[in-house]
N, C-alpha and C positions, 0 to 999 in steps of 0.2 A: 098450577105450575109451582113446583117447589123451588123457591128462590134461595133457600139456605137450609143446610142440614142442621142448623142450630135452633130451629123453631120446634115448638111442641107438635104442630101438625106433621112436620117431616119425620119426627121421631116416632110418633104413633103409627103413621102410615108405613114407614120403613120397617118397623118391628112386625106389623101385621103382614106386610108383603113378604118379608123373609120367612115367616112361619108358613105362609101359604105355599111359597115356592119349595121349601124343604119338604112339606107334606106331600106335594105332588111328585117330587123326585122320588121319595120313598114309595109312593104308589106305583110309579112307572117301574121301579126296580122289582117290586113285589109281583106285579102282573107279569113282568117279563120272565122271571125265574120260577115263580110258584103258582101263578094264576092258571086257569083253564085255557086250553087252546080254543081259538075261535073257529066256528064251523065254516065250511066253504060258502062263498056267496051264492045266492039263488041263481039257477040257470047254468051252473058249472058242475059238470059231472066228472071232471078229472079229479083224481084223488089228491089230497093235500100231501105235503112232504111227510114221509114217515108212514103213510098208510099203505097196506098191501093191496096189490091189484089182483082181481079174480082171473083165473085162467080162461082163455078164449080160444075157440077153434078157428076163428076168422084170421085173415091175414093181418098181422099187426101193423104193417106199413099202411095198408089200405084203410084200416080202421082209424089210425091216427090222423091220416089226411082228411077223412070224412068228418071226424070230430072237430078238427081244427077249423074246418069251414063252417060248421054249424054253431059252435060254442066259443065264447071268448076264453082266452087263457086264464087260468085261476092263479091269483096272487094272494098270498097270505097277508093279513093286516100287519101294519108296521109294528115290529117288535112283538107281534102277537097279543096286543092289548087294545082296549076300546079307546082309541086316541081322541075321537071327536067328543065324547061325553066328558073326558077329563079336561080337554081344552075349554069347553063351554063352562065347566065348573070353575076352572082357574080364572077365566075372565070375569065370571060373576062374583067370585070372592074378592078379586082385586078391586072391582068397582065398589063392592060393599065396604071393603077396608078404607077406600078413599073417602067415601061419604061419611063413614063412621068416625074416622080420624078428624075430618073437617068439623063434624058436629061436636066432638069432644073438645076440640081446641078453640071453638068459637067463643065460649064464655071467657076463657083466659085472654083472648085477643081483645074482647070488649073491655075487660077490666084494665088491661094494659093501656088501651087508648084513652080510657077515662082518667087514669092516673097521669098520663102525659098532658091531657087537657088541664087537669087540676094544677099541675106544676107551672103551667103558663098563666092560668087565670082561675082564681079562687071562686069566681062567680060563674064558672062553667056549669051547664045543666047537669042535674044528677043522673046517675046511671039507672037505666030501666030495670025494674025488678021483674023479669020474666025468665022463662026457661026452667030447667030442672031445679029441684029444691036447693041443692048445694049452690047453684049459680044465683038463685034468689037471695039466699042467706049472705053470700059474698057481696052482692050488690047492695043489700040493706046495710051491711057493716061499712061498706065504702061510703055510702051516702051519709051515714051517721058521722063517720070520721071527717068528711068534708064539711059538714055543718059545724062540728066542734072546732075545727081549724078556723073557719070563718068567724065564729063567735069569739075565739081567743084573739084573733087579729083585730076585730072590732073593739074589744075591751082594751087591748093595748093601745090602739089609736086614740080611744076616748080618754084614757088615762094620761097619755103623753100630751094630748091636746089641752086637757084641763090644766096640767102642770105648767105647760108652756104659757098658756093664757094667764094663769094666775100669777106667774112670775113677772109678767110685764109691768104690773102696777107698782110693786115695790122697787123694781129697777128704774122705772120712770121717776119715782120720788127720789131715789138715790142719785140719779143723774142731776136733778135740780139742786140737790144739796152740794154736789161736787162743784157746781158752778160758783159756789160761794168761797171756794178755796183760793187763796191769794197766791200761793207759791206756784209758779208756772210749771215747774218740772213735775211736781206731785199731781197738779191738776191735769196735765197732759196724760200721765200714766193711768190715772183712774178713769179718765174719760175714754181712753182707748180700751181699757178692760170692759167698761160698761157697754161700749159700742159693740165689742166682740160678743158679749153675752146676748145682747139684743139681736144681733145678726144671727147667732146660732138658734135662738128661739124662733125667729122668722123663718129660717131655713127648715127647722123641724116641722113647723106648721105647713110649710109648702110641701115638704116631703110626704107628710101624712095625707095631705089633700091629694097629691098625685097618686098615692096608693089606693085611695078610696074612689078615685075617678074611674068610671067604666064607660067607654065610648063604643058606639056601634061603628063598624067599618063602613066607609063611604069613599067614593072616588074623589080625589083631591089633587089640585094642581100644585105639585111639589116645586116645580120650577118657579112659579109665580110667588110662592111663599119664600123661597131662598132669595129671589131678587128683591122682594119687599124688605126682608130682614137686612140685606146688604145696603139698600138705599137708606133705611132708617139709621143704620150705623154710620154711613157716610155723612148723613145730615148732622150727626153728633161730632163730626170731625175725625172719625176712626178710619184707618187704612184697611179696607176690605175690598176684595174683588170676587166676582162670581162668574163662572164659565160653565158651558155645557147645556144641553137640552134634554128633556125627558117627557114622556107621555104621562097623563094623570095616573095616580097610583091608588089602589084600594087600601086605605089606611085609616088611622084615627087622627083627625086633624089636630086636636089639642095636644095629644101626646107627641106628634111629630113636631109641632111648633115648639113645645117645651124642650124636646131633645136638641133640636138645631139651635135654639136660643142659648142653651147652656154650652154647647160646643163652641159656638162663635164667641160668646162672652169669655169663655176660658182662654181661647187663643188671643183675643184682644187684650185681656188682662195681663197675661204673662209674657206675651211676645210683642204686643203693640201693633200687630198686623195679622191679617188672616186672608187665606185664599180658599174659596169653596169651589170644588170641582164636582160636576155631575156626570156619572157614567150610567147610561141606560142600556139594558139588555132585554131579551125576550122574557126571561124568567125572574130577573132580579134588577134592583135599582141600588146603585152605590153612590153615596155622597161622602166626599172626603173634605175635611176641614184641616187645612195645612198651615203651619206656621214655622218660622225659623228662630224660635226662642230658645230658652235653656234646655228644653226637652225633659224627659223623665228616663231614668235608668231602666234597662230592660227588666230587671228583677222586681221593679216596683210598678210596672204598668198594669198589673191586675189588682194590686193592693189599693191603688188610688180610687177604685170603684167602691170601696167600703165607705160607709157613711162617716163623715167628719174626719177622714184621713187626709193629712196634708204632707206633701214632700217639702220639708222645711228648708232643704238646701236651695231650692229654686223658687219656692212659693212661701213667702213669709207673710206675717200679718199686715205688713204695710201694703201688700199688693191687693188686699181685700179678699172676700170670700171666706167661707167656713169649711170647705171641703166636702160639699154635698152635691154640687152641680153634676159631677160625672156619675154619681150614683143615680140621680134622677134621670139623666140622659140614657144610661144603659137600661134601666127598668122600663122606660118609655119605649125603647127600641124592642125589647123583648116582649112587651105587651102587644106589639104589632107583628110578632112572629119573626123579627129580625134579630140582629145583634150589633154590638158596638165594640170595637177593639182599637187599641192604640199601637202605632208603628212609628219608627224613627223616620224623620224626613231626610231624604238624601241631601247631604251637605250640612245636616244638623237641624234639630228642631223636633216637633211632634206633629204627627198626622193622626187625626181621629177618623176612623173609617166606619160609616154607618151603612150597614148592609141590610136591605129590606127585600122580602120576597114579593113577587107579583102574584097575588092570590086570585 
């Protein structure tokens, strides 16, 4: 079934079908005007239209009545052309065009599916190198590109991890020396700057570790996880409530825990309270983390997902965090095939909506 005229299969099949139909229309016209006349069917002695009758001495009325009783009436073929062979040929060519277009578009569809999997997961399986020579060459080039991208990401991760790790030692020594400063104002400023730098290094290592982590999908009790996170936060004196029920979800447990942890921590840090609502459906699971804090302007709700970005008007250094929690949360959601978006809470505040598919 052709679902869209914008697919390669639809265009190949449509072009072949148009050519076939036009060719048969021309054949019909040629046979009708220039082709030979078809002979009368067997068992019919009556002359065809335009043929001369031989003179007869018998009574014409009696002869006509006798012939009508013995032989069926003669009808010329439709339009005077071989209709059945042409229809059989038309159907055969349409079926051949269908399967031919499908075979030609299959390698492109496989390449498109592989590219989509690669955009979601760099560790996706390589593309099978089979089919025609051109398809094999495209698959080999795609697999080589995928391996190079993976190697570049690994090199970047190793480099950043090494730099982040090596910086911790001089920062720790510098922090010890700052403790010897007697002036309270200078001591506080330098300590705050050092703590921010150490926090950014820790966040960078966490972010790189999240990117390297690859989990298998398994059924997981999301409701129990949310209730556990809420109880832990309540034990620490935080104002958080959870509501709603859901069935187990086929997901990545560590990625899901990391995503929800960052969303709840973000709401508690900047609003002082949080409410988690679960909405379950047959094909999707939606988890909303709602707060009534300062919120985020609409034009900045996508920018906050960039690493280390901070909305300084409502999220300053005194509130903690280095601006990477939302980045980790969205990437975790997308690794599970879902997405994370930010909305305004009715009455003011911010609502983080985690939307996950039921696979």
